[in-house]
C-alpha positions as CSV (number, residue, x, y, z in Angstrom):
1,L,413.8,153.4,-56.8
2,R,411.6,150.4,-56.1
3,L,408.5,152.6,-55.7
4,S,405.2,151.0,-54.8
5,P,401.7,152.4,-55.3
6,R,400.5,154.6,-52.4
7,P,397.8,152.6,-50.5
8,I,394.3,154.0,-50.3
9,Y,393.2,154.4,-46.7
10,K,390.1,152.3,-46.2
11,L,388.6,149.9,-43.7
12,A,388.7,146.1,-44.0
13,P,385.3,144.6,-44.9
14,N,385.1,142.7,-41.6
15,T,385.6,145.9,-39.7
16,V,382.7,147.6,-41.5
17,G,380.7,144.4,-41.1
18,S,381.2,144.3,-37.4
19,A,380.0,147.9,-37.0
20,I,376.9,147.1,-39.1
21,H,376.2,143.9,-37.0
22,I,376.5,145.8,-33.7
23,A,374.2,148.6,-35.0
24,L,371.6,146.1,-36.1
25,Q,371.7,144.3,-32.8
26,E,371.3,147.6,-31.0
27,Y,368.4,148.7,-33.2
28,F,366.4,145.5,-33.2
29,T,366.8,145.4,-29.4
30,H,365.9,148.9,-28.4
31,H,364.4,150.4,-31.7
32,N,366.3,153.7,-31.5
33,L,367.8,154.5,-34.9
34,E,370.1,157.3,-33.7
35,Q,371.5,155.3,-30.9
36,A,372.0,152.3,-33.1
37,V,374.0,154.3,-35.7
38,Q,376.2,155.8,-32.9
39,T,376.7,152.4,-31.4
40,G,377.9,151.0,-34.7
41,I,380.2,154.0,-35.4
42,Q,381.7,153.7,-31.8
43,A,382.6,150.1,-32.6
44,L,385.0,151.3,-35.2
45,A,387.2,152.7,-32.4
46,Y,388.4,155.7,-34.5
47,D,387.0,158.8,-36.0
48,Y,387.8,159.7,-39.6
49,P,384.8,161.7,-40.8
50,P,385.0,161.0,-44.6
51,L,384.6,157.3,-43.8
52,T,382.5,157.3,-40.6
53,Q,379.9,159.6,-42.2
54,N,379.5,157.2,-45.1
55,I,379.3,154.2,-42.8
56,A,376.7,156.0,-40.7
57,K,374.6,156.6,-43.9
58,E,375.0,152.9,-44.8
59,I,373.9,151.7,-41.4
60,T,370.9,154.1,-41.5
61,F,369.8,152.9,-45.0
62,I,370.1,149.2,-44.0
63,I,368.1,149.6,-40.8
64,Q,365.3,151.6,-42.5
65,R,365.1,149.2,-45.4
66,L,365.0,146.1,-43.2
67,T,362.3,147.7,-41.1
68,E,360.2,148.4,-44.2
69,I,360.7,144.9,-45.5
70,F,359.7,143.0,-42.4
71,A,356.7,145.2,-41.8
72,E,355.3,143.6,-45.0
73,G,355.5,140.0,-43.6
74,K,353.9,138.1,-40.8
75,F,357.0,137.5,-38.6
76,N,355.7,140.1,-36.2
77,L,355.4,138.1,-33.0
78,Q,358.9,138.6,-31.9
79,T,362.5,139.3,-33.2
80,E,365.4,138.0,-31.2
81,V,369.0,139.1,-31.9
82,E,372.3,137.5,-31.1
83,K,370.6,134.4,-29.8
84,D,372.9,131.7,-28.3
85,V,372.3,128.2,-29.7
86,T,373.9,125.1,-28.2
87,R,374.1,121.5,-29.3
88,P,375.7,118.6,-27.3
89,L,378.4,116.7,-29.1
90,Q,380.2,113.4,-28.4
91,H,383.2,113.3,-26.1
92,G,381.8,115.8,-23.7
93,L,381.9,118.7,-26.2
94,T,379.3,121.3,-26.9
95,L,378.8,123.2,-30.1
96,I,378.0,126.9,-29.3
97,G,376.8,129.3,-31.9
98,R,375.1,132.7,-32.0
99,V,372.4,133.5,-34.5
100,D,372.3,137.1,-35.8
101,R,368.5,137.1,-35.9
102,I,365.5,134.9,-35.3
103,D,362.1,136.1,-36.5
104,I,359.0,134.4,-35.0
105,A,355.5,134.1,-36.5
106,D,352.4,133.1,-34.6
107,L,350.6,130.3,-36.3
108,G,347.7,130.1,-33.8
109,D,346.9,127.3,-31.4
110,N,350.1,128.2,-29.5
111,Q,352.2,127.1,-32.6
112,H,355.1,129.2,-33.7
113,A,357.3,129.3,-36.9
114,Y,360.9,130.4,-36.9
115,L,363.0,132.2,-39.5
116,V,366.8,132.0,-38.9
117,L,368.9,134.8,-40.4
118,N,372.6,135.5,-40.5
119,Y,373.6,138.9,-41.8
120,K,376.4,138.9,-44.4
121,T,378.3,142.0,-45.4
122,G,380.6,139.9,-47.6
123,N,380.0,137.6,-50.5
124,V,377.7,134.6,-49.7
125,G,379.3,132.6,-52.5
126,D,377.9,129.5,-54.1
127,S,374.5,127.8,-53.6
128,V,373.7,127.3,-49.9
129,A,372.1,123.9,-50.6
130,K,375.2,122.7,-52.6
131,S,377.5,124.0,-49.8
132,I,375.6,122.1,-47.2
133,Y,375.8,118.9,-49.2
134,L,379.5,119.3,-49.6
135,G,379.9,119.8,-45.9
136,K,380.3,123.6,-45.9
137,K,378.0,126.4,-44.5
138,L,376.5,124.1,-41.9
139,Q,375.4,127.1,-39.7
140,L,371.9,127.4,-41.1
141,P,370.7,123.7,-40.8
142,V,372.4,123.3,-37.4
143,Y,370.7,126.4,-36.0
144,A,367.4,125.3,-37.6
145,S,367.8,121.9,-35.9
146,A,368.1,123.6,-32.5
147,L,364.9,125.5,-33.0
148,K,362.9,122.6,-34.4
149,K,361.9,121.4,-30.9
150,L,360.3,124.8,-30.3
151,G,358.1,124.9,-33.4
152,K,358.2,124.8,-37.2
153,I,361.1,126.0,-39.3
154,A,359.8,128.6,-41.8
155,G,363.3,129.0,-43.4
156,A,366.9,129.9,-42.8
157,G,369.3,132.0,-44.8
158,Y,372.0,134.5,-45.1
159,L,370.9,138.1,-45.7
160,P,373.4,140.0,-47.9
161,L,373.9,143.6,-46.9
162,S,376.9,144.3,-49.1
163,K,376.0,147.3,-51.2
164,G,374.5,149.6,-48.7
165,Y,372.9,153.1,-49.1
166,A,374.7,154.1,-52.3
167,D,372.5,151.8,-54.4
168,D,368.9,153.1,-54.2
169,E,367.7,149.9,-55.9
170,K,369.4,147.7,-53.4
171,S,367.3,144.6,-52.5
172,F,367.8,142.3,-49.5
173,Q,367.0,138.8,-50.7
174,L,367.4,135.7,-48.6
175,K,370.1,133.2,-49.6
176,G,369.1,129.9,-48.1
177,F,366.0,127.8,-47.9
178,V,362.3,128.5,-47.4
179,N,359.6,126.1,-46.2
180,T,357.1,125.8,-49.1
181,D,354.2,125.4,-46.7
182,L,355.1,128.6,-44.9
183,K,356.2,130.9,-47.7
184,D,353.2,133.2,-47.2
185,L,354.7,134.3,-43.9
186,F,357.6,136.0,-45.7
187,P,357.8,139.6,-46.8
188,P,357.4,139.5,-50.6
189,S,360.6,141.5,-51.2
190,L,362.7,139.1,-49.1
191,I,362.2,136.1,-51.4
192,S,361.8,135.5,-55.1
193,P,358.7,133.7,-56.4
194,G,360.8,131.8,-58.9
195,G,363.6,131.1,-56.4
196,K,365.1,127.6,-56.3
197,Y,365.2,127.4,-52.5
198,Y,361.6,126.3,-51.7
199,L,361.8,123.0,-49.8
200,S,359.2,120.8,-48.2
201,T,359.1,120.2,-44.4
202,A,360.4,116.7,-45.0
203,T,363.3,117.9,-47.1
204,I,364.3,120.5,-44.5
205,D,364.2,117.7,-41.9
206,N,366.5,115.6,-44.1
207,L,368.8,118.7,-44.6
208,C,369.1,119.2,-40.9
209,R,369.9,115.5,-40.3
210,H,372.5,115.5,-43.0
211,A,374.2,118.6,-41.6
212,N,374.2,117.2,-38.0
213,R,375.7,113.9,-39.3
214,L,378.5,115.9,-40.9
215,V,379.1,117.8,-37.6
216,D,379.3,114.5,-35.7
217,E,381.7,113.0,-38.3
218,A,383.9,116.1,-38.1
219,V,384.1,115.8,-34.3
220,E,385.2,112.1,-34.6
221,R,387.8,113.0,-37.1
222,I,389.1,115.9,-35.0
223,I,389.3,113.7,-31.9
224,A,391.2,111.0,-34.0
225,G,393.7,113.7,-35.0
226,D,392.6,113.9,-38.6
227,V,393.1,117.6,-38.9
228,K,395.3,119.9,-40.9
229,P,396.9,122.9,-39.2
230,L,396.6,126.2,-41.2
231,A,398.2,129.5,-40.6
232,V,395.7,132.3,-39.9
233,D,395.7,134.9,-42.6
234,E,393.2,137.3,-44.2
235,Q,391.4,134.4,-45.9
236,V,390.8,132.3,-42.8
237,C,388.3,133.2,-40.1
238,T,390.2,133.8,-36.9
């Protein structure tokens, strides 16, 4: 009969991730939890209560937990969400990115420190430092480079939000790099004392230069036609 298993009705991870991103953007802009949850659910463009209720609980848990975490740290000067970052490239091109979240700390004497965060509802994967060296995951150092002219870089990282409200022991720990000189600014539960991501200011500067060099090399190769066309599927970012 060529029967196949009956599919389980569920949402794709990127659909749930988009709803969570939109809810976080709404909350950390206007600080209204109920409105943020509703905005996230509306982004799903459908209403199937067994799923939407669970997603609403997940969004609520994430917002409440992140609010508690950042209340413990010293990044309390300002939080900017969905911040556009641009970088001029060769050949009249401009690299345009959007940072999910930038937290700013006041260091006194009109000096500021910046923490760059990108939310991740999927798997972050291998080591961020290793990925940057291999020419992958260049978002963080490129964004950090754009902010360096404004002040000091306290750190940059992905913030995994994958498990949600169902796990009461869920921790949100940064996956990226932290400036050793500015680690006291961080909420204790955001970073691990024994983490392997503590870098000096000089090393962070080198990391940013390396990433930017890779970006420039990529532009030259693209202009020269050294590209491989790939079909867009579920494994490729559209």
